[in-house]
N, CA, C and O atoms as CSV, one atom per row, in Angstrom:
chain,resi,resn,atom,element,x,y,z
A,1,MET,N,N,-10.363,24.622,-19.793
A,1,MET,CA,C,-9.733,23.696,-18.766
A,1,MET,C,C,-9.366,24.494,-17.529
A,1,MET,O,O,-8.858,25.613,-17.593
A,2,HIS,N,N,-9.641,23.877,-16.432
A,2,HIS,CA,C,-9.287,24.496,-15.096
A,2,HIS,C,C,-8.191,23.792,-14.436
A,2,HIS,O,O,-8.071,22.574,-14.568
A,3,GLN,N,N,-7.382,24.492,-13.732
A,3,GLN,CA,C,-6.151,23.863,-13.079
A,3,GLN,C,C,-6.146,24.260,-11.630
A,3,GLN,O,O,-5.361,25.130,-11.253
A,4,PRO,N,N,-6.987,23.669,-10.785
A,4,PRO,CA,C,-7.034,24.025,-9.431
A,4,PRO,C,C,-5.627,23.591,-8.757
A,4,PRO,O,O,-4.907,22.762,-9.314
A,5,SER,N,N,-5.271,24.201,-7.519
A,5,SER,CA,C,-4.023,23.849,-6.889
A,5,SER,C,C,-4.407,23.601,-5.411
A,5,SER,O,O,-5.449,23.983,-4.878
A,6,CYS,N,N,-3.417,22.910,-4.838
A,6,CYS,CA,C,-3.723,22.671,-3.364
A,6,CYS,C,C,-2.225,22.591,-2.732
A,6,CYS,O,O,-1.208,22.454,-3.412
A,7,ARG,N,N,-2.260,22.688,-1.460
A,7,ARG,CA,C,-1.069,22.586,-0.681
A,7,ARG,C,C,-0.993,21.393,0.249
A,7,ARG,O,O,-1.996,21.057,0.879
A,8,MET,N,N,0.255,20.679,0.374
A,8,MET,CA,C,0.228,19.546,1.261
A,8,MET,C,C,1.667,19.631,1.798
A,8,MET,O,O,2.535,20.337,1.285
A,9,ASN,N,N,1.842,18.851,2.873
A,9,ASN,CA,C,3.232,18.738,3.432
A,9,ASN,C,C,3.991,17.745,2.646
A,9,ASN,O,O,3.459,17.132,1.721
A,10,ASP,N,N,5.329,17.557,3.021
A,10,ASP,CA,C,6.029,16.550,2.378
A,10,ASP,C,C,5.535,15.099,2.413
A,10,ASP,O,O,5.488,14.352,1.436
A,11,ASP,N,N,5.168,14.795,3.682
A,11,ASP,CA,C,4.572,13.405,3.772
A,11,ASP,C,C,3.387,13.120,2.974
A,11,ASP,O,O,3.257,12.077,2.333
A,12,GLU,N,N,2.513,14.069,3.021
A,12,GLU,CA,C,1.278,13.976,2.245
A,12,GLU,C,C,1.606,13.847,0.733
A,12,GLU,O,O,1.046,12.994,0.045
A,13,TYR,N,N,2.481,14.670,0.254
A,13,TYR,CA,C,2.937,14.776,-1.189
A,13,TYR,C,C,3.702,13.366,-1.654
A,13,TYR,O,O,3.558,12.863,-2.768
A,14,GLN,N,N,4.437,12.892,-0.724
A,14,GLN,CA,C,5.060,11.633,-1.095
A,14,GLN,C,C,4.142,10.324,-1.053
A,14,GLN,O,O,4.374,9.306,-1.706
A,15,LEU,N,N,3.153,10.494,-0.255
A,15,LEU,CA,C,2.010,9.491,-0.309
A,15,LEU,C,C,1.157,9.590,-1.529
A,15,LEU,O,O,0.621,8.587,-2.000
A,16,LEU,N,N,1.018,10.787,-2.055
A,16,LEU,CA,C,0.322,10.927,-3.318
A,16,LEU,C,C,1.282,10.463,-4.493
A,16,LEU,O,O,0.859,9.818,-5.452
A,17,VAL,N,N,2.511,10.813,-4.355
A,17,VAL,CA,C,3.463,10.415,-5.483
A,17,VAL,C,C,3.455,8.831,-5.513
A,17,VAL,O,O,3.329,8.262,-6.597
A,18,ARG,N,N,3.581,8.147,-4.396
A,18,ARG,CA,C,3.529,6.735,-4.396
A,18,ARG,C,C,2.279,6.037,-4.856
A,18,ARG,O,O,2.316,4.945,-5.423
A,19,ALA,N,N,1.053,6.766,-4.569
A,19,ALA,CA,C,-0.171,6.130,-4.996
A,19,ALA,C,C,-0.350,6.426,-6.561
A,19,ALA,O,O,-0.937,5.621,-7.283
A,20,ALA,N,N,0.159,7.560,-7.019
A,20,ALA,CA,C,-0.012,7.790,-8.393
A,20,ALA,C,C,0.913,6.746,-9.195
A,20,ALA,O,O,0.459,6.189,-10.194
A,21,ALA,N,N,2.163,6.503,-8.759
A,21,ALA,CA,C,3.059,5.605,-9.265
A,21,ALA,C,C,2.454,4.253,-9.272
A,21,ALA,O,O,2.473,3.573,-10.297
A,22,ALA,N,N,1.919,3.839,-8.174
A,22,ALA,CA,C,1.321,2.402,-8.145
A,22,ALA,C,C,0.110,2.262,-9.191
A,22,ALA,O,O,-0.201,1.146,-9.606
A,23,CYS,N,N,-0.474,3.261,-9.552
A,23,CYS,CA,C,-1.594,3.225,-10.511
A,23,CYS,C,C,-1.053,3.555,-11.947
A,23,CYS,O,O,-1.794,3.653,-12.925
A,24,ASN,N,N,0.297,3.716,-11.982
A,24,ASN,CA,C,0.735,4.232,-13.411
A,24,ASN,C,C,0.147,5.391,-13.879
A,24,ASN,O,O,-0.234,5.464,-15.047
A,25,MET,N,N,0.025,6.356,-13.055
A,25,MET,CA,C,-0.639,7.695,-13.420
A,25,MET,C,C,0.296,8.887,-13.057
A,25,MET,O,O,1.200,8.802,-12.227
A,26,SER,N,N,0.019,9.886,-13.688
A,26,SER,CA,C,0.834,11.089,-13.230
A,26,SER,C,C,0.150,11.639,-11.845
A,26,SER,O,O,-1.004,11.351,-11.529
A,27,VAL,N,N,0.917,12.373,-11.148
A,27,VAL,CA,C,0.384,12.854,-9.892
A,27,VAL,C,C,-0.880,13.736,-10.142
A,27,VAL,O,O,-1.838,13.669,-9.372
A,28,ALA,N,N,-0.872,14.571,-11.237
A,28,ALA,CA,C,-2.005,15.422,-11.547
A,28,ALA,C,C,-3.225,14.620,-11.985
A,28,ALA,O,O,-4.351,14.977,-11.639
A,29,SER,N,N,-3.010,13.486,-12.781
A,29,SER,CA,C,-4.096,12.621,-13.164
A,29,SER,C,C,-4.715,12.003,-11.963
A,29,SER,O,O,-5.928,12.040,-11.760
A,30,TYR,N,N,-3.793,11.389,-11.110
A,30,TYR,CA,C,-4.313,10.636,-10.015
A,30,TYR,C,C,-5.085,11.575,-9.068
A,30,TYR,O,O,-6.187,11.223,-8.648
A,31,LEU,N,N,-4.558,12.729,-8.726
A,31,LEU,CA,C,-5.350,13.861,-7.958
A,31,LEU,C,C,-6.608,14.103,-8.440
A,31,LEU,O,O,-7.587,14.054,-7.694
A,32,ALA,N,N,-6.697,14.384,-9.723
A,32,ALA,CA,C,-7.957,14.727,-10.384
A,32,ALA,C,C,-8.895,13.553,-10.275
A,32,ALA,O,O,-10.026,13.733,-9.824
A,33,ARG,N,N,-8.481,12.327,-10.674
A,33,ARG,CA,C,-9.423,11.221,-10.586
A,33,ARG,C,C,-9.889,11.019,-9.112
A,33,ARG,O,O,-11.076,10.761,-8.914
A,34,ALA,N,N,-9.064,11.118,-8.119
A,34,ALA,CA,C,-9.419,10.909,-6.719
A,34,ALA,C,C,-10.330,11.927,-6.209
A,34,ALA,O,O,-11.217,11.652,-5.402
A,35,ALA,N,N,-10.118,13.142,-6.685
A,35,ALA,CA,C,-10.889,14.316,-6.167
A,35,ALA,C,C,-12.389,14.274,-6.757
A,35,ALA,O,O,-13.392,14.636,-6.142
A,36,LEU,N,N,-12.345,13.732,-8.143
A,36,LEU,CA,C,-13.637,13.686,-8.771
A,36,LEU,C,C,-14.411,12.390,-8.186
A,36,LEU,O,O,-15.638,12.383,-8.080
A,37,LYS,N,N,-13.706,11.440,-7.866
A,37,LYS,CA,C,-14.533,10.261,-7.297
A,37,LYS,C,C,-15.164,10.685,-5.977
A,37,LYS,O,O,-16.317,10.362,-5.690
A,38,ALA,N,N,-14.388,11.415,-5.181
A,38,ALA,CA,C,-14.937,11.957,-3.919
A,38,ALA,C,C,-16.107,12.793,-4.102
A,38,ALA,O,O,-17.147,12.626,-3.466
A,39,ALA,N,N,-15.909,13.804,-5.080
A,39,ALA,CA,C,-16.950,14.779,-5.288
A,39,ALA,C,C,-18.293,14.181,-5.945
A,39,ALA,O,O,-19.361,14.782,-5.831
A,40,ARG,N,N,-18.178,12.967,-6.636
A,40,ARG,CA,C,-19.305,12.379,-7.160
A,40,ARG,C,C,-20.170,11.581,-6.091
A,40,ARG,O,O,-21.333,11.223,-6.274
A,41,ASN,N,N,-19.447,11.368,-4.997
A,41,ASN,CA,C,-20.116,10.554,-3.955
A,41,ASN,C,C,-20.086,11.392,-2.565
A,41,ASN,O,O,-19.341,11.090,-1.633
A,42,LEU,N,N,-20.917,12.393,-2.548
A,42,LEU,CA,C,-20.930,13.225,-1.394
A,42,LEU,C,C,-21.479,12.535,-0.220
A,42,LEU,O,O,-21.357,13.034,0.899
A,43,ASP,N,N,-22.084,11.403,-0.414
A,43,ASP,CA,C,-22.720,10.623,0.789
A,43,ASP,C,C,-21.600,9.910,1.602
A,43,ASP,O,O,-21.894,9.358,2.662
A,44,LEU,N,N,-20.345,9.908,1.141
A,44,LEU,CA,C,-19.174,9.301,1.995
A,44,LEU,C,C,-19.069,10.205,3.255
A,44,LEU,O,O,-18.941,11.428,3.189
A,45,SER,N,N,-19.137,9.462,4.456
A,45,SER,CA,C,-18.844,10.183,5.653
A,45,SER,C,C,-17.275,10.300,5.760
A,45,SER,O,O,-16.484,9.611,5.116
A,46,ALA,N,N,-16.967,11.222,6.617
A,46,ALA,CA,C,-15.512,11.430,6.940
A,46,ALA,C,C,-14.805,10.110,7.399
A,46,ALA,O,O,-13.631,9.859,7.126
A,47,ALA,N,N,-15.626,9.295,8.116
A,47,ALA,CA,C,-15.045,8.038,8.576
A,47,ALA,C,C,-14.915,7.058,7.393
A,47,ALA,O,O,-13.957,6.284,7.394
A,48,GLU,N,N,-15.746,7.035,6.452
A,48,GLU,CA,C,-15.510,6.222,5.307
A,48,GLU,C,C,-14.330,6.703,4.577
A,48,GLU,O,O,-13.495,5.885,4.189
A,49,ILE,N,N,-14.184,8.000,4.349
A,49,ILE,CA,C,-13.079,8.533,3.512
A,49,ILE,C,C,-11.731,8.219,4.352
A,49,ILE,O,O,-10.698,8.001,3.718
A,50,ALA,N,N,-11.723,8.195,5.670
A,50,ALA,CA,C,-10.532,7.892,6.449
A,50,ALA,C,C,-10.235,6.487,6.345
A,50,ALA,O,O,-9.082,6.060,6.289
A,51,GLY,N,N,-11.435,5.646,6.316
A,51,GLY,CA,C,-11.155,4.215,6.111
A,51,GLY,C,C,-10.606,3.873,4.651
A,51,GLY,O,O,-9.837,2.919,4.535
A,52,GLU,N,N,-10.934,4.536,3.660
A,52,GLU,CA,C,-10.434,4.339,2.454
A,52,GLU,C,C,-8.992,4.688,2.376
A,52,GLU,O,O,-8.189,3.953,1.803
A,53,ARG,N,N,-8.637,5.880,2.986
A,53,ARG,CA,C,-7.236,6.326,2.986
A,53,ARG,C,C,-6.400,5.317,3.806
A,53,ARG,O,O,-5.294,4.962,3.399
A,54,GLU,N,N,-6.904,4.876,4.909
A,54,GLU,CA,C,-6.160,3.853,5.644
A,54,GLU,C,C,-5.984,2.465,4.947
A,54,GLU,O,O,-4.962,1.803,5.129
A,55,MET,N,N,-6.944,2.067,4.194
A,55,MET,CA,C,-6.984,0.893,3.396
A,55,MET,C,C,-5.779,1.053,2.275
A,55,MET,O,O,-4.948,0.173,2.050
A,56,LEU,N,N,-5.831,2.305,1.627
A,56,LEU,CA,C,-4.819,2.387,0.687
A,56,LEU,C,C,-3.411,2.461,1.191
A,56,LEU,O,O,-2.480,1.978,0.546
A,57,LYS,N,N,-3.260,3.029,2.273
A,57,LYS,CA,C,-1.886,3.121,2.934
A,57,LYS,C,C,-1.476,1.641,3.325
A,57,LYS,O,O,-0.343,1.206,3.121
A,58,GLY,N,N,-2.498,0.903,3.904
A,58,GLY,CA,C,-2.144,-0.535,4.178
A,58,GLY,C,C,-1.671,-1.293,2.980
A,58,GLY,O,O,-0.733,-2.086,3.057
A,59,LEU,N,N,-2.360,-1.034,1.803
A,59,LEU,CA,C,-2.000,-1.712,0.594
A,59,LEU,C,C,-0.666,-1.365,0.134
A,59,LEU,O,O,0.068,-2.238,-0.330
A,60,PHE,N,N,-0.261,-0.024,0.240
A,60,PHE,CA,C,1.069,0.330,-0.187
A,60,PHE,C,C,2.163,-0.136,0.617
A,60,PHE,O,O,3.251,-0.481,0.154
A,61,ASP,N,N,1.779,-0.140,2.112
A,61,ASP,CA,C,2.746,-0.848,2.946
A,61,ASP,C,C,2.997,-2.258,2.759
A,61,ASP,O,O,4.106,-2.749,2.971
A,62,LEU,N,N,1.957,-2.951,2.352
A,62,LEU,CA,C,2.100,-4.427,2.142
A,62,LEU,C,C,2.831,-4.496,0.789
A,62,LEU,O,O,3.713,-5.354,0.747
A,63,ARG,N,N,2.666,-3.856,-0.188
A,63,ARG,CA,C,3.425,-3.850,-1.414
A,63,ARG,C,C,4.906,-3.735,-1.097
A,63,ARG,O,O,5.682,-4.598,-1.509
A,64,THR,N,N,5.312,-2.729,-0.400
A,64,THR,CA,C,6.670,-2.490,0.004
A,64,THR,C,C,7.186,-3.682,0.819
A,64,THR,O,O,8.324,-4.091,0.592
A,65,ALA,N,N,6.441,-4.252,1.732
A,65,ALA,CA,C,6.936,-5.388,2.586
A,65,ALA,C,C,7.152,-6.654,1.520
A,65,ALA,O,O,8.113,-7.416,1.614
A,66,LEU,N,N,6.271,-6.754,0.642
A,66,LEU,CA,C,6.303,-7.893,-0.244
A,66,LEU,C,C,7.508,-7.758,-1.152
A,66,LEU,O,O,8.173,-8.772,-1.365
A,67,ASN,N,N,7.842,-6.657,-1.686
A,67,ASN,CA,C,8.938,-6.404,-2.447
A,67,ASN,C,C,10.225,-6.595,-1.748
A,67,ASN,O,O,11.192,-7.020,-2.381
A,68,ARG,N,N,10.315,-6.307,-0.461
A,68,ARG,CA,C,11.496,-6.613,0.368
A,68,ARG,C,C,11.529,-8.060,0.510
A,68,ARG,O,O,12.613,-8.589,0.264
A,69,ILE,N,N,10.551,-8.815,0.861
A,69,ILE,CA,C,10.444,-10.217,0.963
A,69,ILE,C,C,11.053,-10.859,-0.210
A,69,ILE,O,O,11.914,-11.732,-0.101
A,70,GLY,N,N,10.559,-10.381,-1.446
A,70,GLY,CA,C,10.986,-10.980,-2.650
A,70,GLY,C,C,12.519,-10.819,-2.815
A,70,GLY,O,O,13.209,-11.739,-3.254
A,71,ASN,N,N,12.996,-9.689,-2.468
A,71,ASN,CA,C,14.551,-9.568,-2.665
A,71,ASN,C,C,15.202,-10.508,-1.582
A,71,ASN,O,O,16.209,-11.116,-1.944
A,72,ASN,N,N,14.783,-10.685,-0.391
A,72,ASN,CA,C,15.254,-11.599,0.572
A,72,ASN,C,C,15.204,-12.938,0.166
A,72,ASN,O,O,16.141,-13.697,0.416
A,73,LEU,N,N,14.129,-13.329,-0.478
A,73,LEU,CA,C,13.990,-14.835,-0.960
A,73,LEU,C,C,14.933,-15.036,-2.094
A,73,LEU,O,O,15.518,-16.114,-2.204
A,74,ASN,N,N,15.113,-14.095,-2.920
A,74,ASN,CA,C,16.055,-14.123,-3.933
A,74,ASN,C,C,17.496,-14.358,-3.480
A,74,ASN,O,O,18.259,-15.085,-4.116
A,75,GLN,N,N,17.827,-13.743,-2.407
A,75,GLN,CA,C,19.115,-13.881,-1.727
A,75,GLN,C,C,19.273,-15.340,-1.138
A,75,GLN,O,O,20.286,-16.020,-1.299
A,76,VAL,N,N,18.239,-15.707,-0.494
A,76,VAL,CA,C,18.196,-17.051,0.102
A,76,VAL,C,C,18.381,-18.133,-0.997
A,76,VAL,O,O,19.176,-19.055,-0.815
A,77,ALA,N,N,17.671,-18.029,-2.103
A,77,ALA,CA,C,17.696,-18.990,-3.154
A,77,ALA,C,C,19.052,-19.004,-3.749
A,77,ALA,O,O,19.609,-20.085,-3.939
A,78,ALA,N,N,19.676,-17.790,-4.083
A,78,ALA,CA,C,21.041,-17.764,-4.614
A,78,ALA,C,C,22.028,-18.409,-3.641
A,78,ALA,O,O,22.899,-19.138,-4.116
A,79,ALA,N,N,21.969,-18.201,-2.279
A,79,ALA,CA,C,22.788,-18.789,-1.358
A,79,ALA,C,C,22.728,-20.286,-1.426
A,79,ALA,O,O,23.757,-20.955,-1.525
A,80,LEU,N,N,21.485,-20.836,-1.372
A,80,LEU,CA,C,21.211,-22.281,-1.440
A,80,LEU,C,C,21.627,-22.813,-2.726
A,80,LEU,O,O,22.093,-23.953,-2.713
A,81,ASN,N,N,21.542,-22.177,-3.869
A,81,ASN,CA,C,21.833,-22.717,-5.121
A,81,ASN,C,C,23.371,-22.792,-5.325
A,81,ASN,O,O,23.878,-23.503,-6.192
A,82,SER,N,N,24.087,-22.006,-4.462
A,82,SER,CA,C,25.522,-22.025,-4.473
A,82,SER,C,C,26.059,-22.785,-3.314
A,82,SER,O,O,27.212,-22.591,-2.929
A,83,ASP,N,N,25.260,-23.650,-2.739
A,83,ASP,CA,C,25.676,-24.653,-1.668
A,83,ASP,C,C,26.268,-23.855,-0.539
A,83,ASP,O,O,27.180,-24.328,0.140
A,84,GLU,N,N,25.762,-22.629,-0.315
A,84,GLU,CA,C,26.208,-21.691,0.836
A,84,GLU,C,C,25.015,-21.860,1.843
A,84,GLU,O,O,23.869,-22.158,1.507
A,85,PRO,N,N,25.477,-21.611,3.223
A,85,PRO,CA,C,24.411,-21.498,4.166
A,85,PRO,C,C,23.554,-20.261,4.071
A,85,PRO,O,O,24.027,-19.195,3.676
A,86,ALA,N,N,22.370,-20.392,4.411
A,86,ALA,CA,C,21.423,-19.315,4.319
A,86,ALA,C,C,20.747,-19.145,5.673
A,86,ALA,O,O,19.587,-19.535,5.812
A,87,PRO,N,N,21.448,-18.554,6.728
A,87,PRO,CA,C,20.915,-18.547,8.021
A,87,PRO,C,C,19.633,-17.523,8.035
A,87,PRO,O,O,18.806,-17.615,8.942
A,88,GLN,N,N,19.518,-16.692,7.150
A,88,GLN,CA,C,18.436,-15.713,7.138
A,88,GLN,C,C,17.108,-16.463,6.639
A,88,GLN,O,O,16.029,-15.874,6.708
A,89,ALA,N,N,17.184,-17.550,6.219
A,89,ALA,CA,C,15.985,-18.249,5.545
A,89,ALA,C,C,14.811,-18.315,6.522
A,89,ALA,O,O,13.672,-18.046,6.143
A,90,ARG,N,N,15.089,-18.676,7.786
A,90,ARG,CA,C,14.069,-18.732,8.804
A,90,ARG,C,C,13.336,-17.383,9.012
A,90,ARG,O,O,12.110,-17.287,9.068
A,91,ALA,N,N,14.181,-16.382,9.117
A,91,ALA,CA,C,13.643,-14.999,9.411
A,91,ALA,C,C,12.758,-14.534,8.236
A,91,ALA,O,O,11.675,-13.969,8.390
A,92,VAL,N,N,13.322,-14.826,7.049
A,92,VAL,CA,C,12.560,-14.420,5.833
A,92,VAL,C,C,11.170,-15.166,5.788
A,92,VAL,O,O,10.169,-14.530,5.457
A,93,LEU,N,N,11.095,-16.427,6.097
A,93,LEU,CA,C,9.863,-17.240,6.098
A,93,LEU,C,C,8.934,-16.781,7.213
A,93,LEU,O,O,7.707,-16.829,7.131
A,94,ALA,N,N,9.596,-16.346,8.228
A,94,ALA,CA,C,8.799,-15.789,9.369
A,94,ALA,C,C,8.083,-14.462,8.941
A,94,ALA,O,O,6.931,-14.191,9.280
A,95,ARG,N,N,8.849,-13.689,8.189
A,95,ARG,CA,C,8.237,-12.431,7.757
A,95,ARG,C,C,7.157,-12.754,6.659
A,95,ARG,O,O,6.157,-12.042,6.572
A,96,VAL,N,N,7.339,-13.742,5.886
A,96,VAL,CA,C,6.252,-14.156,5.004
A,96,VAL,C,C,4.972,-14.340,5.672
A,96,VAL,O,O,3.920,-13.843,5.268
A,97,ASP,N,N,5.111,-15.169,6.846
A,97,ASP,CA,C,3.964,-15.390,7.643
A,97,ASP,C,C,3.342,-14.250,8.247
A,97,ASP,O,O,2.112,-14.199,8.287
A,98,ARG,N,N,4.089,-13.270,8.751
A,98,ARG,CA,C,3.626,-11.970,9.247
A,98,ARG,C,C,2.792,-11.255,8.193
A,98,ARG,O,O,1.632,-10.882,8.368
A,99,VAL,N,N,3.543,-11.093,7.023
A,99,VAL,CA,C,2.825,-10.207,6.048
A,99,VAL,C,C,1.535,-10.943,5.555
A,99,VAL,O,O,0.539,-10.286,5.253
A,100,SER,N,N,1.555,-12.289,5.475
A,100,SER,CA,C,0.337,-13.064,5.117
A,100,SER,C,C,-0.691,-12.737,6.061
A,100,SER,O,O,-1.811,-12.478,5.621
A,101,LEU,N,N,-0.460,-12.710,7.366
A,101,LEU,CA,C,-1.564,-12.314,8.326
A,101,LEU,C,C,-1.977,-10.878,8.091
A,101,LEU,O,O,-3.166,-10.571,8.172
A,102,ASP,N,N,-1.068,-10.006,7.810
A,102,ASP,CA,C,-1.354,-8.583,7.599
A,102,ASP,C,C,-2.347,-8.603,6.332
A,102,ASP,O,O,-3.350,-7.890,6.363
A,103,VAL,N,N,-2.119,-9.274,5.411
A,103,VAL,CA,C,-2.905,-9.379,4.182
A,103,VAL,C,C,-4.278,-9.872,4.514
A,103,VAL,O,O,-5.255,-9.309,4.020
A,104,ASP,N,N,-4.410,-10.906,5.334
A,104,ASP,CA,C,-5.613,-11.511,5.810
A,104,ASP,C,C,-6.549,-10.295,6.593
A,104,ASP,O,O,-7.731,-10.072,6.332
A,105,VAL,N,N,-5.851,-9.678,7.460
A,105,VAL,CA,C,-6.457,-8.584,8.245
A,105,VAL,C,C,-7.018,-7.548,7.253
A,105,VAL,O,O,-8.214,-7.262,7.307
A,106,LEU,N,N,-6.231,-6.998,6.385
A,106,LEU,CA,C,-6.620,-5.996,5.362
A,106,LEU,C,C,-7.864,-6.543,4.592
A,106,LEU,O,O,-8.901,-5.882,4.555
A,107,VAL,N,N,-7.760,-7.655,4.029
A,107,VAL,CA,C,-8.873,-8.201,3.399
A,107,VAL,C,C,-10.110,-8.306,4.131
A,107,VAL,O,O,-11.164,-7.906,3.636
A,108,GLN,N,N,-10.043,-8.847,5.341
A,108,GLN,CA,C,-11.236,-8.917,6.120
A,108,GLN,C,C,-11.804,-7.533,6.576
A,108,GLN,O,O,-13.018,-7.416,6.741
A,109,ARG,N,N,-10.941,-6.467,6.788
A,109,ARG,CA,C,-11.410,-5.137,6.959
A,109,ARG,C,C,-12.262,-4.737,5.663
A,109,ARG,O,O,-13.388,-4.248,5.753
A,110,TYR,N,N,-11.642,-4.981,4.503
A,110,TYR,CA,C,-12.335,-4.619,3.351
A,110,TYR,C,C,-13.651,-5.356,3.254
A,110,TYR,O,O,-14.661,-4.726,2.940
A,111,LEU,N,N,-13.699,-6.564,3.485
A,111,LEU,CA,C,-14.929,-7.358,3.409
A,111,LEU,C,C,-15.973,-6.839,4.328
A,111,LEU,O,O,-17.168,-6.837,4.033
A,112,ASP,N,N,-15.476,-6.384,5.486
A,112,ASP,CA,C,-16.405,-5.850,6.554
A,112,ASP,C,C,-16.715,-4.468,6.382
A,112,ASP,O,O,-17.090,-3.781,7.332
A,113,GLY,N,N,-16.577,-4.003,5.181
A,113,GLY,CA,C,-16.985,-2.570,4.762
A,113,GLY,C,C,-15.857,-1.501,4.780
A,113,GLY,O,O,-16.175,-0.314,4.710
A,114,GLY,N,N,-14.648,-1.844,4.864
A,114,GLY,CA,C,-13.558,-0.917,4.744
A,114,GLY,C,C,-13.343,0.022,5.918
A,114,GLY,O,O,-12.647,1.034,5.834
A,115,ARG,N,N,-14.038,-0.406,7.124
A,115,ARG,CA,C,-13.881,0.525,8.239
A,115,ARG,C,C,-12.456,0.532,8.752
A,115,ARG,O,O,-11.772,-0.491,8.724
A,116,PRO,N,N,-12.005,1.703,9.228
A,116,PRO,CA,C,-10.734,1.688,9.723
A,116,PRO,C,C,-10.526,0.889,11.051
A,116,PRO,O,O,-11.477,0.734,11.817
A,117,ALA,N,N,-9.374,0.416,11.310
A,117,ALA,CA,C,-9.145,-0.388,12.543
A,117,ALA,C,C,-9.356,0.319,13.749
A,117,ALA,O,O,-9.119,1.527,13.763
A,118,ALA,N,N,-9.782,-0.278,14.800
A,118,ALA,CA,C,-10.050,0.516,16.073
A,118,ALA,C,C,-8.732,0.724,16.770
A,118,ALA,O,O,-8.687,1.345,17.832
């Protein structure tokens, strides 16, 4: 067995940690799988690789936004179930609309070939 190593800055490492966690994989397994996928398809251009990286970052950002919205919706529901006012309800619903549009944009970019946004 071989154990290659690489260096990355804190931001890059945290992105890698989040990506591995999202896939329920260890960092080492995720890194090996991603590297092997890239190595098996040497026809990918730098732009395509950048596009995939951007797409993954977009997905992780959307996941974070949806988790926050879920927490906010739970707070609104708890307030309304307790007959308390929920002034944040409009803001939460507006955020749902914005994230929904973000999802649509990301899906369309994927359908268009995963090209990075201009």
